[in-house]
C-alpha positions in Angstrom: -47.5 4.1 -63.7 -44.6 6.4 -64.6 -41.6 6.1 -62.3 -41.7 9.7 -61.0 -45.4 9.4 -60.0 -44.7 6.0 -58.6 -42.0 7.4 -56.3 -44.3 10.1 -55.1 -46.9 7.5 -54.4 -44.5 5.4 -52.4 -43.6 8.4 -50.2 -47.2 9.2 -49.6 -47.9 5.5 -48.8 -45.1 5.5 -46.2 -46.5 8.6 -44.6 -50.0 7.2 -44.4 -48.7 3.9 -42.9 -46.8 5.8 -40.2 -49.8 7.4 -38.7 -53.1 6.2 -37.3 -55.9 7.0 -39.7 -59.0 8.4 -38.1 -61.2 8.6 -41.1 -64.9 8.1 -40.4 -65.9 4.5 -40.6 -69.1 2.9 -41.8 -71.7 1.7 -39.3 -70.7 -1.5 -37.3 -72.9 -1.1 -34.3 -71.9 0.4 -30.9 -68.6 -0.8 -29.5 -68.6 -0.8 -25.7 -65.3 -0.1 -23.8 -64.5 -2.7 -21.1 -64.0 -1.4 -17.6 -60.4 -1.1 -16.3 -59.5 -4.0 -14.1 -56.2 -5.4 -12.6 -54.2 -7.5 -15.0 -54.3 -11.2 -14.6 -51.2 -12.8 -13.1 -48.8 -14.2 -15.7 -49.7 -17.9 -16.3 -46.0 -19.0 -16.1 -45.8 -17.8 -12.4 -49.1 -19.1 -11.2 -47.8 -22.0 -9.0 -49.8 -21.3 -5.8 -53.5 -21.1 -5.2 -54.4 -17.4 -5.3 -57.6 -15.4 -5.5 -58.5 -15.0 -9.1 -58.6 -11.6 -10.7 -61.8 -9.9 -11.9 -62.5 -10.5 -15.6 -64.6 -8.5 -18.1 -66.5 -9.7 -21.1 -68.4 -8.5 -24.1 -71.8 -7.0 -23.4 -73.2 -9.6 -25.8 -72.0 -12.3 -23.4 -73.1 -10.4 -20.4 -76.6 -10.5 -21.8 -76.4 -14.2 -22.2 -75.2 -14.6 -18.7 -78.1 -12.6 -17.4 -80.5 -14.7 -19.5 -79.0 -17.9 -18.0 -77.6 -19.1 -21.3 -74.0 -18.9 -20.2 -72.2 -19.2 -16.8 -70.3 -16.2 -15.6 -67.0 -15.3 -17.3 -64.9 -16.4 -14.3 -66.4 -19.9 -14.8 -65.8 -19.9 -18.5 -62.2 -19.0 -18.4 -59.5 -21.4 -17.3 -57.8 -21.0 -13.9 -54.9 -19.3 -15.6 -55.9 -17.7 -18.9 -53.3 -16.8 -21.5 -52.5 -13.1 -20.9 -51.9 -11.2 -24.1 -49.9 -7.9 -24.1 -51.8 -5.6 -26.4 -50.6 -2.3 -27.8 -53.8 -0.7 -26.6 -56.7 -1.9 -24.5 -59.6 -2.3 -26.9 -63.3 -1.8 -27.0 -65.9 -4.6 -27.3 -68.3 -4.9 -30.2 -68.7 -4.8 -34.0 -68.6 -7.1 -37.0 -65.5 -7.6 -39.0 -66.4 -7.9 -42.7 -64.3 -9.8 -45.2 -64.8 -11.5 -48.6 -63.8 -14.8 -50.2 -64.5 -16.7 -53.4 -65.3 -20.0 -51.8 -68.2 -20.4 -49.4 -66.4 -23.2 -47.5 -63.0 -21.6 -47.4 -61.6 -18.2 -46.3 -57.9 -18.4 -45.6 -58.0 -14.9 -43.9 -60.6 -16.1 -41.4 -59.0 -19.5 -40.9 -55.6 -18.0 -40.1 -57.1 -15.3 -38.0 -59.1 -17.7 -35.9 -57.0 -20.8 -35.3 -54.5 -20.8 -32.4 -51.3 -22.8 -31.8 -50.4 -25.0 -28.9 -47.4 -22.8 -27.8 -47.1 -19.1 -27.9 -46.1 -17.4 -31.2 -43.4 -16.2 -31.5 -41.6 -18.9 -29.4 -41.0 -17.7 -25.8 -39.0 -19.5 -23.1 -40.0 -18.9 -19.5 -36.8 -20.5 -18.3 -34.3 -23.0 -19.8 -36.3 -25.9 -21.2 -39.7 -24.3 -20.4 -41.8 -22.9 -23.2 -44.7 -20.4 -22.9 -48.0 -22.0 -23.9 -51.0 -20.7 -25.7 -53.6 -23.5 -25.8 -51.6 -25.2 -23.0 -50.2 -23.4 -20.1 -46.6 -24.4 -20.6 -44.3 -27.1 -22.1 -41.3 -28.5 -20.2 -38.6 -30.2 -22.3 -36.3 -32.9 -20.9 -32.6 -32.3 -21.1 -32.2 -34.8 -23.9 -35.1 -33.2 -25.9 -37.0 -36.5 -26.1 -39.8 -35.9 -23.6 -42.2 -33.0 -23.7 -44.4 -32.5 -20.7 -47.5 -30.4 -21.4 -49.3 -28.7 -18.5 -52.8 -27.9 -19.7 -54.9 -25.0 -18.5 -57.0 -26.3 -15.7 -60.7 -25.4 -16.3 -60.3 -24.6 -20.0 -63.3 -25.5 -22.1 -64.4 -26.2 -25.6 -66.6 -23.6 -27.3 -69.7 -25.6 -26.3 -68.7 -25.4 -22.6 -67.4 -29.0 -22.3 -64.2 -29.3 -20.2 -60.9 -29.8 -22.1 -58.8 -32.5 -20.4 -56.3 -35.2 -21.2 -59.3 -37.4 -22.2 -59.4 -35.4 -25.4 -55.6 -36.0 -25.9 -55.9 -39.7 -25.3 -58.8 -40.0 -27.7 -56.9 -38.1 -30.4 -53.9 -40.4 -29.9 -55.5 -43.8 -29.5 -58.6 -43.5 -31.5 -57.5 -41.1 -34.3 -53.8 -41.1 -34.8 -53.3 -44.8 -34.2 -56.3 -45.8 -36.2 -55.2 -46.8 -39.7 -58.6 -46.0 -41.2 -58.4 -42.4 -40.0 -54.6 -41.9 -40.1 -53.0 -44.2 -42.7 -49.8 -42.1 -42.5 -48.7 -40.9 -39.1 -48.2 -37.1 -39.1 -44.6 -36.2 -39.9 -44.8 -33.4 -37.3 -45.3 -36.0 -34.6 -42.5 -38.2 -35.8 -38.7 -38.1 -35.1 -36.0 -40.3 -36.3 -38.6 -42.2 -38.4 -40.5 -43.2 -35.3 -43.9 -41.9 -34.2 -44.4 -40.2 -30.8 -45.6 -42.0 -27.8 -48.2 -40.5 -25.4 -48.2 -40.8 -21.6 -51.1 -39.3 -19.7 -50.1 -38.2 -16.2 -53.3 -36.8 -14.9 -56.4 -34.8 -16.1 -54.3 -31.8 -17.1 -50.8 -33.2 -17.7 -49.5 -35.4 -20.5 -46.2 -36.2 -22.1 -45.2 -36.7 -25.8 -42.1 -38.9 -26.0 -39.8 -39.4 -29.0 -37.1 -42.0 -29.4 -34.6 -39.5 -30.5 -33.9 -35.8 -29.7 -36.5 -33.4 -31.2 -35.5 -30.0 -30.0 -37.3 -28.2 -32.8 -40.7 -29.6 -31.7 -41.7 -26.5 -29.7 -41.1 -24.4 -32.8 -43.5 -26.6 -34.8 -46.1 -26.3 -32.0 -45.8 -22.5 -32.3 -46.2 -22.5 -36.0 -48.6 -20.0 -37.6 -49.4 -21.8 -40.9 -49.5 -25.5 -40.6 -49.5 -26.3 -36.9 -52.6 -25.9 -34.8 -54.0 -27.4 -31.6 -55.7 -30.2 -33.6 -52.6 -32.2 -33.0 -53.2 -33.8 -30.5 -56.5 -32.2 -29.2 -59.8 -33.7 -30.4 -63.2 -33.1 -28.8 -63.9 -36.6 -27.6 -67.4 -35.8 -26.3 -68.5 -34.8 -29.8 -66.5 -37.1 -32.1 -67.1 -40.3 -30.1 -70.7 -40.5 -31.6 -69.0 -41.2 -35.0 -66.5 -43.8 -33.8 -67.3 -47.5 -33.6 -65.4 -47.9 -30.3 -67.9 -45.7 -28.6 -71.1 -45.4 -30.7 -73.7 -48.2 -30.6 -73.8 -50.1 -33.9 -77.4 -49.1 -34.6 -76.9 -45.4 -34.0 -73.8 -45.3 -36.1 -75.5 -47.2 -39.0 -78.4 -44.7 -38.9 -75.9 -41.8 -39.1 -74.2 -43.4 -42.1 -77.5 -43.9 -43.8 -78.6 -40.3 -43.1 -75.3 -38.9 -44.6 -75.6 -41.2 -47.6 -72.4 -43.1 -46.8 -71.9 -46.7 -47.6 -72.7 -49.2 -44.9 -69.7 -49.8 -42.6 -67.6 -46.9 -43.8 -67.7 -45.2 -40.5 -64.3 -43.5 -41.1 -65.8 -41.5 -44.0 -68.4 -40.1 -41.6 -65.9 -39.5 -38.9 -63.6 -37.5 -41.3 -66.6 -35.5 -42.5 -67.6 -34.5 -39.0 -64.0 -33.9 -37.7 -63.7 -30.4 -39.0 -60.1 -29.5 -39.7 -58.5 -26.2 -38.7 -59.4 -24.9 -42.2 -62.9 -26.4 -42.7 -64.0 -25.2 -39.3 -64.6 -21.7 -40.8 -67.3 -23.1 -43.2 -70.5 -25.1 -42.8 -68.6 -28.1 -41.5 -67.7 -26.2 -38.4 -71.2 -25.1 -37.3 -71.7 -27.9 -34.7 -68.0 -28.7 -34.1 -66.6 -27.7 -30.7 -63.5 -25.6 -31.1 -60.8 -23.8 -29.1 -60.5 -21.1 -31.8 -61.1 -17.4 -31.4 -64.5 -17.6 -33.2 -66.8 -20.4 -34.1 -69.1 -20.8 -37.1 -72.8 -20.2 -36.4 -74.3 -20.1 -39.9 -73.2 -20.8 -43.4 -75.0 -20.2 -46.7 -73.7 -20.3 -50.3 -73.2 -16.5 -50.0 -72.2 -15.8 -46.4 -70.5 -17.4 -43.4 -71.0 -15.9 -39.9 -68.7 -16.6 -37.0 -69.2 -15.4 -33.5 -66.8 -15.1 -30.6 -66.0 -18.2 -28.7 -67.5 -17.5 -25.2 -65.0 -19.9 -23.6 -61.9 -18.5 -25.4 -58.8 -18.7 -23.1 -57.1 -15.4 -23.8 -57.4 -12.1 -21.9 -55.7 -8.8 -22.2 -53.6 -7.2 -19.4 -56.7 -5.7 -17.8 -58.5 -9.1 -17.7 -60.8 -8.4 -20.6 -61.6 -11.7 -22.4 -60.6 -11.7 -26.0 -61.5 -11.2 -28.8 -62.8 -7.7 -28.7 -64.8 -8.1 -31.9 -68.0 -10.0 -31.6 -68.6 -11.3 -35.1 -66.9 -12.1 -38.4 -68.9 -11.9 -41.6 -67.3 -13.6 -44.7 -69.1 -12.8 -47.9 -68.9 -14.7 -51.1 -67.7 -12.9 -54.3 -67.1 -14.1 -57.8 -63.8 -12.5 -58.6 -60.9 -10.5 -57.2 -62.2 -7.5 -59.2 -65.4 -7.6 -57.1 -63.2 -7.7 -54.0 -61.6 -4.5 -55.1 -65.0 -2.8 -55.7 -66.2 -3.8 -52.2 -63.0 -2.4 -50.6 -63.4 0.9 -52.5 -67.0 1.1 -51.4 -66.1 0.7 -47.8 -67.7 -2.7 -47.4 -64.6 -4.6 -46.3 -62.9 -4.3 -42.9 -60.1 -6.8 -43.4 -58.6 -8.4 -46.5 -55.3 -10.2 -46.9 -55.6 -12.6 -49.9 -58.2 -12.2 -52.6 -58.1 -8.8 -54.3 -55.1 -7.6 -52.2 -52.5 -8.1 -55.0 -49.8 -5.4 -55.3 -51.3 -4.4 -58.7 -54.3 -3.1 -57.0 -52.4 -0.9 -54.5 -52.4 2.3 -56.5 -56.2 2.4 -56.7 -56.5 1.3 -53.1 -54.3 4.2 -52.0 -56.2 6.7 -54.0 -59.5 5.8 -52.4 -58.5 5.2 -48.7 -60.2 8.3 -47.3 -63.4 7.7 -49.3 -63.6 4.0 -48.5 -62.6 4.4 -44.8 -59.7 1.9 -44.9 -55.9 1.7 -44.7 -53.6 -0.1 -47.1 -50.9 -1.8 -44.9 -47.7 -3.3 -46.4 -45.8 -6.1 -44.8 -43.0 -8.4 -45.9 -44.6 -11.3 -47.8 -44.5 -14.7 -46.0 -43.5 -16.2 -49.4 -41.0 -14.9 -52.0 -40.2 -15.8 -55.6 -37.3 -18.1 -56.4 -36.0 -19.4 -59.7 -34.5 -23.0 -59.8 -32.8 -25.3 -62.1 -33.1 -29.0 -61.2 -29.6 -30.3 -60.3 -30.9 -33.9 -59.9 -32.6 -34.2 -63.3 -31.9 -37.5 -65.2 -30.7 -35.9 -68.4 -26.8 -36.3 -68.3 -26.1 -33.3 -70.5 -28.4 -31.0 -68.5 -26.7 -32.3 -65.3 -23.3 -31.5 -66.7 -24.3 -28.0 -67.3 -26.4 -27.0 -64.3 -24.2 -28.9 -61.7 -21.4 -26.5 -62.5 -21.8 -23.7 -60.0 -20.6 -21.2 -62.6 -23.7 -21.8 -64.7 -26.0 -21.1 -61.7 -24.0 -18.0 -60.9 -24.2 -16.8 -64.5 -28.0 -17.2 -64.5 -28.3 -15.4 -61.1 -26.1 -12.6 -62.2 -28.1 -12.1 -65.3 -31.4 -11.5 -63.4 -32.4 -7.8 -63.7 -34.0 -7.5 -60.2 -34.6 -3.8 -60.7 -36.8 -4.5 -63.7 -38.7 -7.2 -61.7 -39.0 -4.8 -58.7 -40.4 -2.0 -60.9 -42.6 -3.8 -63.4 -43.9 -6.7 -61.3 -43.8 -5.5 -57.7 -44.4 -1.8 -58.2 -41.2 -1.0 -56.3 -42.8 -2.6 -53.2 -40.4 -5.4 -52.4 -37.3 -5.8 -50.2 -33.9 -7.1 -51.5 -33.0 -10.7 -51.5 -30.9 -11.8 -48.5 -30.2 -15.3 -49.6 -28.0 -15.1 -52.8 -26.0 -12.3 -54.4 -28.2 -9.7 -56.1 -25.3 -8.4 -58.3 -26.4 -7.7 -61.8 -23.6 -8.1 -64.4 -24.7 -9.7 -67.7 -21.1 -9.2 -69.1 -19.7 -11.2 -66.3 -22.4 -13.8 -66.8 -21.3 -14.2 -70.4 -17.7 -14.6 -69.3 -18.6 -17.4 -66.9 -20.5 -19.3 -69.6 -17.6 -18.9 -71.9 -15.2 -20.3 -69.3 -17.4 -23.3 -68.9 -17.0 -24.1 -72.6 -20.5 -22.9 -73.6 -19.0 -20.4 -76.0 -20.1 -22.1 -79.2 -23.4 -21.0 -80.8 -25.8 -22.1 -83.4 -26.8 -20.1 -86.5 -29.3 -18.1 -84.5 -26.7 -17.1 -81.9 -27.9 -19.4 -79.1 -25.3 -21.2 -76.9 -24.8 -24.9 -77.5 -24.7 -27.6 -74.8 -21.8 -30.0 -74.6 -23.6 -32.5 -76.9 -23.7 -29.9 -79.7 -27.4 -29.2 -79.4 -29.0 -25.9 -78.5 -28.9 -25.4 -74.7 -32.4 -24.7 -73.5 -33.9 -23.8 -70.2 -37.6 -24.9 -70.2 -39.3 -23.0 -67.3 -42.5 -24.8 -66.2 -44.7 -22.7 -63.8 -48.1 -22.8 -62.2 -49.9 -19.7 -61.3 -50.3 -19.8 -57.5 -49.1 -16.4 -56.2 -50.0 -14.5 -59.3 -46.6 -13.2 -60.2 -45.1 -16.4 -61.6 -45.8 -15.6 -65.2 -44.6 -12.0 -65.1 -41.4 -12.9 -63.3 -40.7 -15.8 -65.7 -41.1 -13.6 -68.7 -38.4 -11.2 -67.4 -36.1 -14.1 -66.6 -36.7 -15.5 -70.0 -35.6 -12.2 -71.6 -32.7 -11.8 -69.2 -31.3 -15.3 -70.0 -31.8 -14.9 -73.7 -29.7 -11.8 -73.4 -26.7 -13.9 -72.4 -27.3 -16.3 -75.2 -29.2 -19.0 -73.3 -32.4 -20.0 -75.1 -35.2 -20.0 -72.6 -38.9 -20.9 -72.8 -41.8 -20.7 -70.4 -44.9 -22.9 -70.1 -47.8 -22.5 -67.7 -49.2 -25.8 -66.6 -52.0 -27.1 -64.3 -51.1 -27.5 -60.6 -51.7 -31.2 -60.5 -49.4 -31.8 -63.5 -46.8 -29.5 -62.1 -46.8 -31.4 -58.8 -46.6 -34.8 -60.5 -43.8 -33.7 -62.7 -42.0 -32.5 -59.6 -42.5 -35.7 -57.8 -41.2 -37.6 -60.9 -38.1 -35.4 -61.1 -39.2 -34.2 -64.6 -39.1 -30.4 -64.1 -35.9 -28.9 -65.3 -36.5 -25.3 -64.3 -39.3 -23.4 -62.6 -40.2 -20.2 -60.9 -42.3 -20.5 -57.7 -42.5 -19.4 -54.1 -40.6 -20.3 -50.9 -41.0 -19.1 -47.4 -39.4 -15.7 -47.0 -36.5 -14.9 -44.7 -38.6 -12.7 -42.3 -40.9 -15.6 -41.8 -38.5 -18.4 -41.2 -36.2 -16.2 -39.0 -39.2 -16.0 -36.7 -39.6 -19.8 -36.7 -36.5 -21.6 -38.0 -38.1 -25.0 -38.4 -39.9 -23.6 -41.4 -36.5 -22.9 -43.0 -36.8 -26.5 -44.3 -39.1 -25.1 -46.9 -36.0 -24.1 -48.8 -34.9 -27.8 -49.1 -35.5 -29.3 -52.6 -38.8 -31.2 -53.1 -41.5 -31.4 -55.7 -42.5 -27.7 -55.0 -38.9 -26.4 -54.8 -37.5 -28.5 -57.6 -33.8 -27.7 -57.5 -33.0 -31.3 -56.5 -36.1 -33.5 -55.8 -34.1 -36.8 -56.2 -31.7 -35.5 -53.5 -34.6 -34.8 -51.2 -36.0 -38.3 -51.8 -32.7 -39.8 -50.8 -32.8 -37.7 -47.6 -36.4 -38.6 -46.7 -35.9 -42.3 -47.3 -32.5 -42.5 -45.6 -30.8 -43.4 -48.8 -33.2 -46.1 -49.9 -34.6 -44.1 -52.8 -33.6 -41.1 -54.9 -30.1 -40.1 -55.6 -27.2 -39.4 -53.2 -26.5 -35.7 -53.3 -23.1 -33.9 -53.5 -21.3 -33.3 -50.2 -22.3 -29.7 -49.9 -26.0 -30.6 -50.2 -25.5 -33.5 -47.7 -24.2 -30.9 -45.3 -27.3 -28.9 -45.7 -29.5 -31.9 -44.8 -27.4 -32.5 -41.8 -27.8 -28.9 -40.7 -31.6 -29.2 -41.0 -31.4 -32.2 -38.6 -29.6 -29.9 -36.2 -32.4 -27.3 -36.6 -34.9 -30.0 -35.7 -33.1 -31.6 -32.8 -30.9 -29.1 -30.9 -32.1 -27.6 -27.6 -29.9 -24.5 -28.2 -31.5 -21.6 -30.0 -28.0 -20.3 -30.6 -27.0 -23.5 -32.3 -30.2 -23.6 -34.3 -29.6 -20.2 -35.7 -25.9 -21.0 -36.4 -27.1 -23.9 -38.5 -29.5 -21.6 -40.4 -26.6 -19.2 -41.0 -24.4 -21.9 -42.3 -27.1 -23.1 -44.7 -27.5 -19.5 -45.9 -23.7 -19.1 -46.4 -23.5 -22.4 -48.3 -26.5 -21.4 -50.5 -25.0 -18.0 -51.2 -21.7 -19.7 -52.2 -23.2 -22.4 -54.3 -26.3 -20.6 -55.6 -28.4 -23.8 -55.2 -31.4 -21.6 -56.2 -32.0 -18.0 -57.1 -33.8 -16.0 -54.5 -35.1 -12.9 -56.3 -36.9 -10.4 -54.0 -39.1 -10.3 -50.9 -42.4 -8.7 -52.2 -44.5 -6.7 -49.9 -47.9 -8.2 -48.9 -50.9 -5.9 -48.8 -53.5 -6.1 -46.1 -56.6 -3.9 -46.2 -57.9 -2.9 -42.8 -60.7 -0.5 -41.8 -59.4 2.9 -40.7 -61.4 2.4 -37.6 -59.5 -0.7 -36.4 -57.1 -0.5 -33.5 -54.1 -2.7 -32.5 -53.1 -3.2 -36.1 -49.3 -3.5 -36.2 -47.6 -0.8 -38.4 -46.6 -1.9 -41.9 -43.0 -2.9 -42.2 -40.8 -5.0 -44.5 -39.3 -6.4 -41.3 -42.7 -7.8 -40.2 -44.1 -10.7 -42.2 -47.8 -10.6 -43.2 -48.7 -13.6 -41.0 -48.1 -11.5 -37.8 -51.1 -9.1 -38.2 -53.4 -11.9 -39.3 -52.7 -13.8 -36.1 -53.4 -10.7 -34.1 -57.0 -10.2 -35.2 -58.3 -11.3 -31.8 -56.7 -8.0 -30.5 -58.2 -5.8 -33.2 -61.1 -3.5 -32.1 -63.3 -0.9 -33.6 -62.5 2.6 -32.2 -66.1 3.8 -33.0 
C-alpha cells in the first residue's frame, strides 16, 4: 500500500469508527426488546430487606418458564444481582457467530464468557470494600491479610443448584489441598511464600487469610485474562461424583473403566471432568455447571454451540437479565484465510483473534458495507519488545550488554517509523516505556565511547575479546509480527556496525532456552501499558523471566528468595522491591507511584526496548449495539469482556 493511499484509508477508518454503522445485517432471527422496568438497587447498598424489583428475561427463557422447564426469573437471579451500567438498553435475541481453528478452543468465546470474582475494572465502594462480580463484595482488613467475601445470596450454578460456601470449602479442602489434583499451590493464592487459609463464616460468607499483607489481591481477582471465579469456586454437587472422598468405590471404579483410565487413577478422571475456564467452551463443558455468561450445549468437530446461562447473575439498569444475545455459534475453519473469507461474506458477527491481523485490515475496510460489519481498532493488550539478556553466563556478552550505553545505542538505532509503516500499517501508538528517539549517529558514538570502535575486515564491531560482536535474536512466532519486526531490527543494528542474526525456533525450545538462561536476545510480546494501567498487578509481566528474557537468572533469584539464580544489580533489586509494593499495599496511590518509579527506572536504564503499541482489530457485525468505540486508549480486552451487553439492533 502506498503511503498516500494509506493515509487516506486511515482517515476514512477513523471516520467510520466514529459513527454507528447501520448497514443491513444478515438474518439472525427476531430480537425482542425487553420492557422498561425500574432499575435494580445497587448491590453495594442492599443492606436491608426490601421488596425486590421486577426483572425481565429473554423470550426464549419465558417459553421455558411457561413450559415448566425453568422457575421464574425472580427465583433464578440472586437476591442482589450485579447491576451493569450499559451504554444502551439492549434487545433480546439472536445468535453471535464466530470462527476458530480448534474445535475445543476459541479464545474469543472463552474470554467473552468467563467472569471474574470482583468487578473489572477495580471499583471501591468505600475504603477497603471492593465491588464484586461473582461475589457481592469483598471487605479487606486494615492490614490487608484478611479478605472477607460476601457471596450473592440465592445465586445458582447454570444447572440451578445453589452456589454456597460448600462449593468454596470443597474447592479448598478437596482440590487445592489435594496433592494429586494440585501438586503446586496456585501462586495467585499465595503471599510471602505461604498458601492462603480458608475460613467459612456461614453459607454465604467466607474469608481468605494470608500470613503477610497482600493488598494487590483484589486486583488479581478482577483480572480479565488469567483470573476467573474457578479460584476458589468449584461445583461440589457435580464434581463430588469423581472424588474418592465422596463417591462410592464401586461407582468411581466404573467411571474410570468407562473413560478408559487406569484403575485407581481417580485424579485423572477428576481433572478431565473439571472443565477449566478455557475448556468449558468446548465439549468438556457440556455437562459442567458454570457461572459463566453462556454454557456449552453441543460440540461437534465442526461447530460448538453455547446458550445463555438462565441463572446468570447480571442485569442491566432496567432489570433485564443479561446477556441480551441468546446463542453463540463457534464454527471450525482451517486457516486464517478462511476466516477472512467468512468475514467478507457476512458470516461472522464477532472476531478478535484468528484472521483479525492488521495485515487484513485494508481488505476488511473495503468490504464493510457489503459484508455488514465494522472493523474496530483498539490498543493491543500486548506489545512488541526487544531484549538483550543481562544475566547470560557468557562474561564477554555480559560486559557489553550490562553497560547501559550499549542498550541505549541499540534502542536509539531502532527505526520505529519503519516498523510502524511496514509492519503495523501505521496502526500503532507510540511507546511510553523507553525513549523513542531515533539517532543512529548518536548510537555509533555511544558504541565508540564504550571501546567498541574496532572492526573486523568486513566492518563489523569487535567485542572486548577481539571476536566479532554478534546479537543472535531467537524468536518464536506467537503474535505474528515477531519475524517482521526482528528483520527490521537486524538491519537497524547492522547499520551501526553490530552484526545481528535472527532464528525462528519452536515454542517449546524457546521456552526451555529461556528457563536455562540460554537466550541472548529476543523479540517477543509483553502486556501493553493501557492494559496494565487498568490493572497494575499485571505490570509484573514486564519483569524478566523465560518469556521476557532480559534477565531470567535475576528473576530466579527473586522467585527463590536468593536461593537460586543470580543476585541482580541494585537498580533491578529496586524494581523487584517495587513489585512487592504493588502486590501488598492497600493504597492505590502508592501502587501507582511504584509503577511510575519502575517506569522511570526502565526509561533511565533501558532494561528492555519497548517498540510500539500496535492496534488490535476486532470485527463486529454492523448490527451490534453496545460495542465501545475504537480507541488507542482502550485495550482490546475491554470490548471482549462486554459481549454480554452486546445486542442485535434488528
